[in-house]
PAZALUM-107494 format. One record per residue: residue number from 0; residue in one letter; x, y negated, z negated of N, C-alpha, C in turn. Coordinates in steps of 0.05 Angstrom, whole numbers, plus 32768, in hexadecimal, padded with zeros to 4 digits. Each point is the difference from the previous one (the first is absolute). Layout:
N
+-----+--------+------+------+------+------+------+------+------+------+------+
| num | residu |  n.x |  n.y |  n.z | ca.x | ca.y | ca.z |  c.x |  c.y |  c.z |
+-----+--------+------+------+------+------+------+------+------+------+------+
| NUM |      A |    X |    Y |    Z |    X |    Y |    Z |    X |    Y |    Z |
...
+-----+--------+------+------+------+------+------+------+------+------+------+
END
This chain:
99
+-----+--------+------+------+------+------+------+------+------+------+------+
| num | residu |  n.x |  n.y |  n.z | ca.x | ca.y | ca.z |  c.x |  c.y |  c.z |
+-----+--------+------+------+------+------+------+------+------+------+------+
|   0 |      M | 8385 | 8133 | 7AA3 | 800C | 7FF9 | 801B | 7FFC | 8010 | 800E |
|   1 |      R | 800E | 801A | 7FF9 | 7FEE | 801A | 801A | 7FF0 | 8002 | 8004 |
|   2 |      K | 7FF0 | 8005 | 7FEA | 7FD8 | 7FF7 | 8006 | 7FFB | 7FF7 | 800D |
|   3 |      T | 8006 | 7FEA | 7FFC | 7FF9 | 7FDF | 8011 | 8007 | 800A | 8027 |
|   4 |      V | 801F | 8009 | 7FFB | 8006 | 8012 | 8019 | 7FEA | 8014 | 8014 |
|   5 |      K | 7FF8 | 8016 | 7FF4 | 7FF6 | 8018 | 7FFA | 7FE7 | 7FF4 | 8012 |
|   6 |      I | 7FF0 | 7FEF | 7FEA | 7FE7 | 7FF1 | 8005 | 7FF8 | 7FF1 | 801C |
|   7 |      L | 801B | 7FF2 | 8001 | 8003 | 7FEF | 8020 | 8004 | 8015 | 800C |
|   8 |      L | 800C | 8015 | 8005 | 8010 | 800F | 8016 | 7FEA | 8017 | 800E |
|   9 |      I | 7FE5 | 8003 | 7FE5 | 7FEC | 8011 | 7FFE | 7FEB | 7FEB | 8014 |
|  10 |      S | 7FF8 | 7FE9 | 7FF5 | 7FF5 | 7FED | 8006 | 7FFE | 7FFF | 8023 |
|  11 |      F | 801A | 7FFD | 8008 | 800E | 7FF2 | 801F | 7FF5 | 801C | 8006 |
|  12 |      C | 8005 | 801D | 7FFC | 7FF8 | 8019 | 8017 | 7FE9 | 8004 | 8000 |
|  13 |      V | 7FE6 | 7FFB | 7FE9 | 7FEF | 8001 | 8008 | 7FE7 | 7FF1 | 8012 |
|  14 |      V | 8014 | 7FDA | 8001 | 7FF5 | 7FEB | 8008 | 8006 | 800A | 8020 |
|  15 |      G | 8017 | 800D | 8000 | 800A | 8009 | 8017 | 7FFA | 8017 | 801B |
|  16 |      I | 7FEE | 8016 | 7FEB | 7FEF | 8006 | 8001 | 7FE7 | 8007 | 8012 |
|  17 |      L | 7FF4 | 7FE4 | 7FEB | 7FE4 | 7FFD | 8005 | 7FFD | 7FEC | 8019 |
|  18 |      V | 8017 | 7FF1 | 8006 | 8001 | 7FF5 | 8019 | 8002 | 8010 | 8018 |
|  19 |      S | 8011 | 8008 | 7FFD | 7FFB | 8014 | 8016 | 7FF4 | 8011 | 8006 |
|  20 |      L | 7FEE | 800F | 7FE9 | 7FE2 | 8008 | 800E | 7FE3 | 7FF5 | 800B |
|  21 |      G | 8007 | 7FDE | 8000 | 7FEF | 7FF4 | 7FFD | 800C | 7FF5 | 8022 |
|  22 |      V | 8020 | 800C | 8009 | 7FFD | 7FFF | 801B | 8007 | 8016 | 8013 |
|  23 |      A | 7FFC | 800C | 7FF2 | 7FFC | 801F | 800D | 7FE7 | 7FFC | 800F |
|  24 |      G | 7FEB | 7FF8 | 7FFA | 7FE3 | 8003 | 7FFE | 7FF6 | 7FE8 | 8024 |
|  25 |      A | 8015 | 7FF1 | 7FFF | 7FFA | 7FF3 | 800F | 8006 | 8006 | 801E |
|  26 |      A | 7FF0 | 7FF4 | 8013 | 7FFE | 8007 | 8018 | 8017 | 7FF1 | 800C |
|  27 |      E | 8010 | 801C | 8013 | 801A | 7FF1 | 8013 | 7FF2 | 7FE8 | 8017 |
|  28 |      R | 800D | 7FED | 8002 | 7FFA | 7FF3 | 800E | 8017 | 7FFD | 8020 |
|  29 |      S | 7FFC | 8001 | 800D | 8010 | 8002 | 8020 | 7FFC | 7FE8 | 8013 |
|  30 |      L | 800C | 7FFA | 800B | 8003 | 7FF6 | 8019 | 8008 | 8010 | 801B |
|  31 |      R | 7FFC | 7FF8 | 800F | 8016 | 8013 | 8019 | 7FF0 | 7FF2 | 8017 |
|  32 |      T | 8011 | 7FFC | 8005 | 800D | 7FE6 | 8020 | 8009 | 8014 | 8024 |
|  33 |      N | 7FF2 | 7FF4 | 800E | 8010 | 800D | 8012 | 800B | 7FEB | 801C |
|  34 |      W | 8011 | 8007 | 800B | 800B | 7FE7 | 8015 | 8001 | 800F | 8018 |
|  35 |      S | 7FF8 | 7FF2 | 801A | 800B | 800D | 801A | 8008 | 7FEE | 800A |
|  36 |      W | 800B | 800A | 801E | 8012 | 7FEC | 8013 | 7FE0 | 7FFA | 800E |
|  37 |      P | 8005 | 7FE4 | 8009 | 7FE9 | 7FFC | 8013 | 7FFE | 800B | 801B |
|  38 |      T | 7FE5 | 800A | 7FFF | 7FFA | 800F | 801A | 8000 | 7FED | 8017 |
|  39 |      Y | 7FF1 | 7FE6 | 7FFF | 800D | 7FEF | 8016 | 8007 | 7FE0 | 7FFA |
|  40 |      I | 8006 | 7FF7 | 8010 | 8006 | 7FDD | 7FFB | 7FF2 | 7FF4 | 800D |
|  41 |      D | 7FEE | 8006 | 8017 | 7FEF | 7FEB | 8017 | 7FED | 8003 | 7FED |
|  42 |      P | 7FF3 | 7FE7 | 7FF4 | 7FE3 | 7FFA | 8000 | 7FF0 | 8007 | 8010 |
|  43 |      A | 7FF9 | 8009 | 800F | 7FEA | 8008 | 8012 | 800A | 8019 | 7FFD |
|  44 |      V | 8004 | 800C | 7FE2 | 8004 | 8019 | 8008 | 7FF7 | 8015 | 7FE3 |
|  45 |      G | 8016 | 7FEC | 7FF2 | 800A | 800B | 7FE5 | 7FF0 | 7FF7 | 7FE8 |
|  46 |      S | 7FED | 8010 | 7FE7 | 7FEF | 8001 | 7FFB | 7FFE | 800A | 7FDD |
|  47 |      D | 8016 | 800F | 8006 | 800A | 8014 | 7FE2 | 8000 | 7FEB | 7FF1 |
|  48 |      F | 8011 | 800F | 7FE6 | 8002 | 7FEC | 7FE4 | 8029 | 7FFB | 8011 |
|  49 |      S | 8008 | 800C | 8008 | 801A | 8003 | 8001 | 8005 | 7FE8 | 801F |
|  50 |      S | 7FED | 800C | 8015 | 8007 | 7FE7 | 8011 | 7FF8 | 7FE9 | 7FFB |
|  51 |      S | 7FEA | 7FF7 | 7FE4 | 7FF1 | 7FDF | 7FFD | 800F | 7FF1 | 7FF2 |
|  52 |      T | 8016 | 8014 | 7FF8 | 8018 | 7FF3 | 7FEF | 800D | 7FF6 | 800E |
|  53 |      A | 8002 | 800F | 8015 | 8021 | 7FF4 | 8012 | 7FF6 | 7FE8 | 8006 |
|  54 |      L | 7FEB | 8010 | 800A | 7FF5 | 7FDE | 8017 | 7FFE | 7FEB | 7FF4 |
|  55 |      V | 7FF3 | 7FFE | 7FEB | 7FFE | 7FE2 | 7FEA | 801A | 7FFB | 8004 |
|  56 |      N | 8019 | 8010 | 7FFB | 8022 | 7FEC | 7FF6 | 8006 | 7FF6 | 8029 |
|  57 |      L | 7FF6 | 8008 | 800E | 800F | 8009 | 801C | 7FE9 | 7FE8 | 800A |
|  58 |      Y | 7FEA | 7FF9 | 8007 | 7FEF | 7FF2 | 8008 | 7FEA | 7FEA | 7FEE |
|  59 |      D | 8009 | 7FDF | 8002 | 7FF1 | 7FF1 | 7FFF | 7FD4 | 8008 | 8011 |
|  60 |      S | 7FF1 | 7FF2 | 7FE9 | 7FE7 | 8009 | 800F | 7FFB | 7FE2 | 8005 |
|  61 |      L | 7FE2 | 7FFA | 8016 | 7FFD | 7FDE | 7FFE | 7FFA | 7FF1 | 7FF2 |
|  62 |      V | 7FF1 | 8015 | 7FF3 | 7FF0 | 7FF2 | 7FDB | 8003 | 8017 | 7FF0 |
|  63 |      Y | 7FF8 | 7FFD | 7FE0 | 7FFE | 8015 | 7FEB | 7FE9 | 7FF5 | 7FED |
|  64 |      P | 7FF4 | 8010 | 7FF2 | 7FEF | 8003 | 7FEC | 800B | 7FEB | 7FED |
|  65 |      D | 7FEE | 7FF1 | 7FF3 | 800A | 7FF1 | 7FE8 | 7FF1 | 8016 | 7FEB |
|  66 |      M | 8005 | 7FF7 | 7FEB | 7FF1 | 8010 | 7FE7 | 7FDF | 7FFF | 7FFA |
|  67 |      K | 7FF9 | 7FE8 | 8013 | 7FDC | 8007 | 8005 | 7FF6 | 8017 | 801C |
|  68 |      G | 8015 | 8000 | 800B | 8005 | 8009 | 8018 | 7FF9 | 7FF7 | 8016 |
|  69 |      N | 8002 | 7FE4 | 7FFF | 8004 | 7FE6 | 8013 | 8011 | 8006 | 8016 |
|  70 |      A | 8002 | 7FF9 | 8013 | 801A | 8001 | 8014 | 8013 | 7FDE | 7FFE |
|  71 |      Q | 8017 | 800D | 7FFF | 800E | 7FEC | 7FF5 | 801B | 8002 | 8014 |
|  72 |      P | 8003 | 7FEB | 800E | 801B | 7FFD | 801D | 8018 | 800C | 7FF8 |
|  73 |      H | 800B | 8005 | 800E | 8018 | 8012 | 8000 | 8016 | 7FFF | 8013 |
|  74 |      V | 7FF9 | 800D | 8011 | 8016 | 7FF6 | 801E | 7FE4 | 7FED | 800A |
|  75 |      A | 7FE9 | 7FFF | 8003 | 7FF3 | 7FF0 | 8011 | 7FFD | 7FE4 | 7FE8 |
|  76 |      R | 8001 | 7FEF | 800A | 7FFB | 7FE2 | 7FEA | 7FEC | 7FF6 | 8006 |
|  77 |      S | 7FEB | 800C | 8014 | 7FDD | 7FF9 | 8000 | 7FFE | 8013 | 8019 |
|  78 |      W | 7FDD | 8001 | 7FFB | 7FFA | 800C | 8018 | 7FDF | 7FF9 | 800B |
|  79 |      D | 7FFA | 8003 | 800D | 7FE4 | 7FF4 | 800B | 7FF6 | 8012 | 8009 |
|  80 |      T | 7FE5 | 8009 | 7FF9 | 7FE7 | 8011 | 8009 | 7FF4 | 7FF1 | 801C |
|  81 |      S | 7FF1 | 8012 | 8011 | 7FF1 | 7FF2 | 8015 | 7FE7 | 8009 | 7FEF |
|  82 |      A | 7FE9 | 7FEE | 800E | 7FE5 | 7FFD | 7FF4 | 7FEC | 8022 | 7FFE |
|  83 |      D | 8013 | 8006 | 801D | 7FEE | 8028 | 8000 | 8012 | 8011 | 7FE3 |
|  84 |      A | 8015 | 7FED | 7FF6 | 8010 | 8015 | 7FF7 | 8013 | 8013 | 800D |
|  85 |      L | 8003 | 7FFF | 801A | 8008 | 8012 | 800D | 801F | 7FF6 | 8009 |
|  86 |      T | 800C | 7FF3 | 7FF9 | 800F | 7FF5 | 8007 | 8013 | 7FF2 | 7FEB |
|  87 |      W | 8011 | 8007 | 7FF9 | 8017 | 7FFA | 7FE7 | 8012 | 7FF4 | 800D |
|  88 |      T | 8005 | 7FE5 | 7FFC | 801D | 7FF1 | 800A | 8014 | 7FFB | 7FDF |
|  89 |      F | 8013 | 800E | 8005 | 8022 | 7FFA | 7FE6 | 8016 | 7FED | 800C |
|  90 |      H | 7FF8 | 7FE6 | 7FE7 | 801D | 7FFB | 800F | 800D | 8001 | 7FEA |
|  91 |      L | 8017 | 8007 | 800B | 801B | 800B | 7FF5 | 8013 | 7FF4 | 7FF6 |
|  92 |      R | 800D | 7FFA | 7FEC | 8012 | 7FF7 | 7FEC | 8019 | 7FFC | 801B |
|  93 |      E | 800E | 7FEF | 7FF6 | 8017 | 7FEE | 8017 | 8014 | 8018 | 8000 |
|  94 |      G | 800E | 8006 | 800F | 801D | 801A | 8000 | 7FFA | 801B | 7FFC |
|  95 |      V | 7FE7 | 8006 | 7FFF | 7FFD | 8016 | 7FFF | 800E | 801B | 8015 |
|  96 |      K | 8000 | 8011 | 7FF8 | 8012 | 800F | 8020 | 7FF3 | 8016 | 7FFE |
|  97 |      F | 7FF7 | 8012 | 8017 | 7FF7 | 8013 | 8001 | 8016 | 8012 | 8008 |
|  98 |      H | 8003 | 8018 | 7FF8 | 8011 | 8017 | 8012 | 7FF5 | 8015 | 7FFF |
+-----+--------+------+------+------+------+------+------+------+------+------+
END
């Protein structure tokens, strides 16, 4: 019985050492992230990542792109384009308020 316990104990030690040797050579992986306050909350000016994230949560757009990149209605329920494509008329949803 003692011999079996010794063999098992030695086996566990050897396996533990072999496993730790395999892990020691593994490359270190890390994830670094950064966050800052928005520089601007004016949609005409803000273009950095922090400002863009804030703007998406503050303002709605007239349209948004679907998964294929096609414009889908959002605040605008529909829109018309002139023949020369210089004038665009957006028809807004009912109850939309601008502040």
